[in-house]
N, C-alpha and C positions, 0 to 999 in steps of 0.2 A: 425799789421806791419807799423812802420813809414818810410814816405815816403824819399825819398832823394832831392826833390825839395825843395830851399830856402826861394822861395817867400809865404808867409803866406796871405791867403786870408782873414782873419778877421783882418790884419791890412791894406792891399791896397783896399780891398773891404769893409769891415766895417761891424759890428754885429749888425745892424738893418735894415730890409727888407724895400725897396724903389720901387719906379717906375720902377729902372734897376736892382734889385737884388729880388729875391724870394728864402727862405729856404723850403725845404724838407727834412723830416727826414728818408724816404726810399721811395724807387723806385714801389714799389708796384702797389699803385694807379696809372695806367699808364693814364686814362683820366687827371687827375688832372697833369700831368708833358705834357700832351699835351696843354692842356691850358695854363699853362705857359709859354710853348714854343710860343704860338700862339699869346698871350699876349705881350712879348719880341720882337717878331719881326715887330707886329705893331706899336711899339715903339711912344707910343701915345704922350710922353714927348720929344721927338726929342734930344734923347740922342746917337743913333747910335747902340741901341741894349740893351741887357743886360746879364746877369748870374741867372742860375739858379744852386744852391748848394743844392745837395742830402747827409744828413748828417749831417744837421744842423736841429735844431730845431727853432719854432717860437719864441724863445728867444733868438736866435743868438748863444745858446750851441753846441757843439760836441755830434752827437749821432752817435754810432757804424753803419757801413755799410758794404756792400759788395761790394767791389772795383775792383771785378775780371773782365778779358776780357769779357767774358762772359755776364757780367750785363751791362758793358760800351756796346758793340757790341748792346744788346739787347735796349740800350736806345738810339743809334744811329739809329737804324732800324724805331723809328718813324716818322723820315723826310722821309722815301721813300715808307711809309706803304699808303697813298695816301687819309689820313683822315683830313690831312693840306693841304690847298691848297689856296694859291699857296705856295710850298716846299718852306719852311724857310732855311736859311743857318745857320749851326749851327756845332759845335765842341764838342766832348765829350770826357774829359780826366781826370784822376787822379789830383788830386791836394791837397794842404795843407791847414786844418784850425785848429788854434789854436795847430800844430803841429803833428796832425793826419790826417791819408788820409779821403778824400772826394771826391765825384764825381763832376765836374764843367761841365756844359753845358753850353756853351757862344753860345749864339742866336746874329747874326747880324740883323741889322735893315732890314727889305724888302723893295725894290723897287716897289713892285706892289701889296699895301697895298689895300682893308683890308685883310690879310690873315684869314682865318677861318677854324676853328675845325668843321668837321661834319656840315656846314651849318652857325655857329656862329662866329661870329669875337668877340675877347676877347681882354682885354687892362688892362694896370695897370696905371690908373689914378693917383693913390697912392701906398702904401704898399699891396694893395691887387688886387688880378685878380676878373675883373668882365665883364659881357658881355657889347659890345659896344652899347652905347646910339644911336640913329640917329644922333644927333649932332657930335659924335665921329666917325661914320663912313664918315660922310659929309668931316670932318678934312682929315682924311685917303685918300679919294679918291682926295681932293684939293693938297695933299702931294705928291700923285703919280704921279701928271701934272709935276713937279718939276724936275723927272728925264725924261732921257731918256726910251722911251719906243719902246717894241717890235713891230714888223708889225701888231700883231693880234689886239694891244689895242690903234692904231691910231685912228684919226679923220679920217672919210670918208666924204670929201667936196662932196656936192650935194646931203647928204642922209639924213636921218631922221628916227623917230619912226616908221613912214607908211610904211617905206620899209622891218618891220620886221612884221612877222607872229607872232603877240603878243599871242595868244593864244595859238597856240602852243606852244609857248615858254614858258607862264604860266604853261600848264598842264605838261611839262617835265622837262626842263632844271630848271626854279625857282623851281619848288614842289620839286625837288631832291638836290638843292643846299643850300636853303635857309631854316632856321627853322621856321615853319609855327607859332611859338610862337614869334618870333620875329617879324614877320610881323605885326601880332596883337598887341602886347603890343606897338611898337611905330607908328601905323596905318601907315605905309610907302606906300606910292603911288608906283603906277607901275613904273612910268618913273626912281624914285629912285632906285627900285628894280633892273632896266635895267643896271642904270648905275652903282650900287654896284655890279654887275657881269660884268661887261666892254662890255657889248652886247651895251650898249650905251654909247658914249665919255661926259664926264661932260658938253661939249660945246652944246650937245644936238644931234649931228650929231651919225650916226652909227659908228661902230669899225667893221674891217674886221672879227672878232671873231661874231658880230651879225649878219652880212651879210651871213658869211658861213654857220654859227649853224643854223638859224632860217630866214634868208630870205626870201621873196617871189620868188626871181629871182636873185640869187647868182650871175651867169654869167654876167649878165647887168651891174656888178660894178665890178667884180673880174673876167676877162673870163677866167682864167684857174680852176676857182673852180668847177671844175665836174668830174667825172670819166666815163672813155670808157670801155666798156666789149665786147669782140670778142671771139666766140667759132671757132675754127677752127677744121675742120673734118681731121685732119693729123698731122703732127709734124713739120711743118714749114709754113712761112707765105705765100707761094704758094698753101697751101690747101684750098680747099674749105670752105667758112663760112658758118657754119649754123645760127650762131645766131650775131647780133649786137647790142649794148645797148649803148645811151650816156645817162648819168645820171645828169641832170642839177638841181634836188632839192636842197633844204638846207640838208644839214648832216642830221639831224634827220629823216626827208622822205627819203632821200638817202639811208641811211644805213638798213632801211627796205627793201626796194625797192632790192638793192644788197645781202641782205642776202638771200631774196627767191631766186634769180637768181643762187646765188652758191648752195644753197641747190638743186635745180634743175639738176644741173650739175655732184652732186657727184653721182656716182654709186656704189650700195651698192648688194652684195652677201651672200649668207647664207656657212657658211663652217662648217663642222664638227670638233667638239672640241675631242669629245671619240665617242663611239658607243652611247652613250644616251643624249649628249649633243652637241648642235650647238650654233652658235654665229653669228651675223650680221658682215660684214667686209665693210669698206668701202674704196676706192680709194686713198683718202682724209680726213683727219680728219678737220670737220668745223670747230675747234678752232684755228687751226693753219692759216686755209684759211683768217678768218675773222681779227687774229691777222697781218698778213702780209698787207693785205687791208688798217685796220686802222692805223697801226704804218705809211703806207705809207701817208694817209691823214695827220696826226699830224704833219709828220715832213717834208712836201714837203715844198718848198718856192712858196711864192702866190704871193709876188709882184714883182718877176723879170722873170716870166716864164708865158706864156699863156697855155703850154702843159697841158694837165688832168693827173690823177692818171690813167693809164692803167692796164689794167687784160688783160693777153690772154692765154686763156685756149686751149691747144693742146691737143691731145691724150696721149700724155707718161708726159706732166709739167702743170703746170701752172707759169707763169710769173708775175711779178706784179713790175711797174715801177713808180718811183717818179721822178719829177725835182726837183733839189737842192741837193747839194752834202755835206758832212761831217760839222756840224756846230757847232761852239765854241771849246770845248774840245776836240771833236770827231775828229778822224783822220782817214785815211783809214789803218791804221795799228793797231787801238784800238778800232775800233768800236763797237765790242763785248764785250768791256771789262769798258767801261765808257757811260754816257749819258749827252746829253744838249737839249736844247730846242731852235728851232728858233721862236717857237709858243706856249709860254706856257701856255698861258690863254687858248688856244684851247686844249692841252694836258689836262688841269686841265678840262676842260668842258668833254671831253670824258671819263675822268676817273668817274668824277660826274655821266656822263649819263651810266656809267656800259659797254662801248664799250672797252676800253682799262681796265686790271684787277690790275695792280701795274705798277707803275713808272719804267722805265730803265730795265724790265723783257720781254720785247717782244721778243727778239732774244733766249733767255731762255727756253722761254714756246713756240715757235714755234719748237725748237729742242727735245723737251721734247715731246711734242703732236705728232709729226712726228714719234720717236723713238716707242713710245707706240703702235703707229698705224702700225708699221711693215715699212714706207716709209724710204727712204734715207735722210740723213740730209738736211737741206735747204741749198742751196747755195746762196752768196752773191757776187754782184758786187758793187762795189763802187769806184766813179769817183768823181771830183771835181763839175761835173754837174747834176749827177743822181745817184741814187740808184738803185737797181735791186736785187728782192731776188725771186728764181726759184724754186717752190717745185713739186718734182717729184714722181709722182704716184707707188702707190704699184708694183712692178714688178710679 
């Protein structure tokens, strides 16, 4: 079917692939689409991004393609599935090429380069998509300095590589985030790997991401970068305290400690399903508890508060509170419909390490896990200065 749109991209964008224009006949090879989007977002040639046209062959000729809403949504989903980090900004629309309908994916240049697909940065130095070389990555890192950086990627004066537990980072985050073949091929020194992953600033000092994720002593640099756990034997803060912990380790270590604490608090009982079958029931589903805590860690404000993320465990509920209200496009009335990140590099790191499953799905996942376990839905309090989620035990 012919589109009613008047702009013909064969005229406005051209019929020849370039550093800012790539053609694909069909959307079946999703990895090829991811590489192309990654390369256009990295914008090696500095043109502000570029376009991926699906339904055009390598010679610039129209090729029939399915442009249904389902296909467009499937391609748009690439942005949020967590395999492209940092997440690119893109739009997916029907467009006209040579008078026929095609799919246009317009990708904006990222301000947080290098963008990576499964740990590998891709670029378009010409009409072909290729792995970024070490020099390409250096250029992308330097370019990032020219734009305003979120707090988690800024330089922290008075710090350096010696403040980072490099071996811990190497065995966990670096191993998960960077393809070993890339390191081997380009013989990249560790300091360059740390810079590439925004753990070190290009000036040589650490970033808040580096300190929070893998620092030896995070609170000596960022006082609020810790978690506080309190277990009350009752239903209010006047009840006796059974256990209290302040977890001041870096997040890689702290998440392991906290997971053990939460698992120890979850109570389990055996329930009869029928005359021959039993099942183990829990008062809280662990995935929902982890989601609530890790979302608080990712979304909290680190530069404007010395308060910790607090986990208060009562006999009938768990309350998780973090400093920092809604950010960016998120408001008190739409927090469960849209998402934005004041700490985008930290969000990407937590996704890479497997602590969060997918971008923008934390609230949905909490609701689903609580419903499946038989709990009441999670309750949210959102103010200009703090968030709280309350998870209630199975009644």
